[in-house]
C-alpha positions in Angstrom: -41.4 -29.9 -55.1 -38.6 -27.9 -56.8 -40.2 -24.7 -55.4 -40.4 -26.3 -51.9 -36.7 -27.4 -51.9 -35.6 -24.0 -53.3 -37.5 -22.3 -50.4 -35.8 -24.6 -47.8 -32.4 -24.1 -49.3 -32.9 -20.3 -49.2 -34.2 -20.4 -45.6 -31.3 -22.6 -44.5 -29.0 -20.2 -46.1 -30.4 -17.2 -44.4 -30.2 -19.0 -40.9 -26.5 -19.9 -41.6 -25.8 -16.3 -42.5 -27.5 -15.0 -39.3 -25.6 -17.4 -37.1 -22.3 -16.3 -38.8 -23.0 -12.7 -38.0 -23.9 -13.7 -34.3 -20.6 -15.7 -34.0 -18.7 -12.8 -35.5 -20.2 -10.2 -33.2 -19.5 -12.5 -30.1 -15.9 -12.9 -31.3 -15.4 -9.2 -31.7 -16.8 -8.5 -28.4 -14.6 -11.1 -26.6 -11.6 -9.8 -28.5 -12.4 -6.1 -27.2 -12.8 -7.3 -23.6 -9.5 -9.2 -23.8 -7.7 -6.3 -25.3 -8.9 -3.8 -22.5 -5.9 -1.9 -21.4 -4.6 -2.4 -17.9 -4.6 0.5 -15.4 -2.1 3.1 -16.2 1.3 2.7 -14.3 3.3 5.5 -12.9 5.6 6.6 -15.6 8.1 7.9 -13.0 8.1 4.8 -10.9 11.7 3.7 -10.3 11.5 0.2 -11.5 15.2 -0.2 -11.7 15.7 0.4 -7.8 12.6 -2.0 -7.2 14.4 -4.7 -9.3 17.8 -4.2 -7.6 16.8 -3.4 -4.1 13.3 -5.1 -3.7 9.9 -3.3 -3.5 9.0 -1.8 -0.2 5.4 -1.6 -1.4 5.4 -5.4 -1.2 6.7 -5.9 2.3 4.9 -8.5 4.6 5.4 -10.2 7.9 8.4 -12.6 7.5 10.4 -10.5 5.1 13.9 -9.0 5.9 14.6 -5.4 5.3 17.9 -3.8 5.6 18.0 -0.1 6.5 21.4 1.6 6.4 23.2 -1.7 7.0 21.0 -2.8 9.9 18.9 -5.9 9.3 15.4 -6.1 10.6 12.7 -8.7 10.4 9.2 -7.6 9.5 7.2 -8.8 12.6 3.8 -7.4 11.3 2.1 -5.1 8.9 -0.7 -2.6 9.3 -2.4 -1.4 6.1 -4.5 1.7 6.5 -7.1 3.4 4.3 -8.8 6.7 4.4 -11.2 7.7 1.7 -9.5 5.7 -0.9 -6.0 6.8 0.1 -3.9 4.0 1.4 -0.5 3.4 3.1 1.3 0.9 5.1 3.3 0.6 8.4 5.6 -2.3 9.2 6.8 -3.4 12.7 10.5 -4.1 12.4 12.7 -6.0 14.9 16.5 -6.7 15.1 18.0 -9.7 16.7 18.8 -7.5 19.7 15.1 -6.6 20.1 15.3 -3.1 18.7 11.9 -2.2 17.5 11.1 0.4 14.9 8.2 1.2 12.4 8.7 1.7 8.7 5.9 3.6 6.9 5.5 3.2 3.1 3.4 5.7 1.3 3.2 7.0 -2.3 2.2 10.7 -2.3 2.6 10.5 -5.3 6.4 9.6 -5.1 7.4 6.7 -2.8 8.0 8.0 0.7 9.9 5.8 3.3 10.0 7.0 7.0 11.6 5.1 9.9 9.9 5.7 13.2 11.1 5.4 16.7 8.6 5.2 19.5 8.7 7.9 22.3 6.9 6.1 25.1 7.8 8.7 27.8 6.5 11.7 25.9 3.8 13.5 27.7 2.7 16.0 24.8 -0.7 15.6 22.9 -1.6 16.8 19.4 -3.9 19.5 18.3 -1.9 22.8 18.6 -0.6 24.2 15.3 3.0 23.8 16.5 4.6 21.7 19.1 8.1 21.7 20.8 9.7 18.4 21.5 13.2 17.2 22.1 14.7 20.6 21.1 12.9 21.0 17.9 9.7 22.9 16.7 7.2 20.9 14.7 4.3 22.3 12.6 0.9 20.4 12.2 0.8 18.8 8.8 -2.3 16.6 8.6 -4.9 14.7 10.7 -7.7 12.3 10.4 -9.1 9.0 11.0 -8.5 5.8 9.0 -9.5 2.1 8.9 -6.8 -0.5 9.3 -6.2 -4.2 8.9 -3.3 -5.9 10.7 -1.3 -9.1 9.9 1.4 -10.8 11.7 2.6 -9.7 15.2 1.6 -6.0 15.8 -0.2 -6.2 19.1 -3.2 -4.7 17.4 -6.7 -6.0 16.7 -7.1 -7.6 13.2 -8.9 -4.6 12.0 -10.4 -1.4 13.5 -9.8 2.5 13.3 -7.0 4.7 14.1 -6.8 8.5 14.7 -3.7 10.1 13.8 -2.0 13.7 13.8 1.2 14.3 11.8 3.7 17.1 12.5 6.8 18.1 10.4 9.9 20.1 11.5 12.3 22.1 9.3 14.6 19.7 7.7 11.9 16.9 7.3 12.0 15.3 10.7 8.6 13.9 11.6 6.5 13.7 14.7 3.5 11.4 14.7 0.6 10.8 17.2 -1.7 7.7 16.7 -4.6 6.4 18.7 -5.9 2.9 17.8 -9.4 2.2 18.9 -10.1 3.5 22.3 -6.4 3.6 23.4 -4.6 6.8 24.1 -2.1 8.7 22.0 1.1 6.9 21.0 4.1 9.2 20.0 6.9 8.5 17.6 9.6 10.5 15.9 10.4 9.8 12.2 13.2 10.2 9.8 12.7 10.2 6.1 14.8 7.6 4.3 16.3 7.7 0.8 15.3 4.9 -1.5 18.9 3.7 -1.6 18.7 3.3 2.3 16.4 0.5 2.0 17.0 -3.2 0.7 14.2 -5.7 0.8 14.7 -9.5 1.0 11.3 -11.2 0.5 11.2 -14.4 2.7 7.5 -15.3 3.0 5.5 -17.0 0.3 2.7 -15.3 -1.5 0.0 -17.0 0.8 1.3 -14.8 3.7 0.7 -11.5 1.9 
């Protein structure tokens, strides 16, 4: 009997020890998973400007954005992606009905461009240089991206867009975009300074 009891006590002790080791291993693994570092942030991101002036990267339909003391409502947003590279374009509208587009891109620094449509333009992209409105523009980049649209943009909820971008000396832009099977739309763009833009979020998180 004494031998049997001793054997049982020894066996139970071994089982308890194994269980303790398992619990410890699981705890260590959970601790490592919980302590996994987040994705690295841009060390040069101007977080002070974002805090004081709002973050243009977070713009969504319903927000108000002030550009050089002119207030616009964000009517709709288009988010584009090409090969993992993403950017956004927002349709802006004043109370007088003046419509513009604001593009927001990190390349790698934040780049903000205010676009004005040129519906009467008859030029098409493809050449290495183009002359338009007294300026000469040089081809910068072209491609095709996928997009998703929210709010009032006049576009399908998703699809593809072809684009061709040109730049003049001094930084002025000329852009061509063709959504789906539509023809080219032409717009001139002016690069903005970060201080030119103030964001006033209005819509709730569910609208993002």
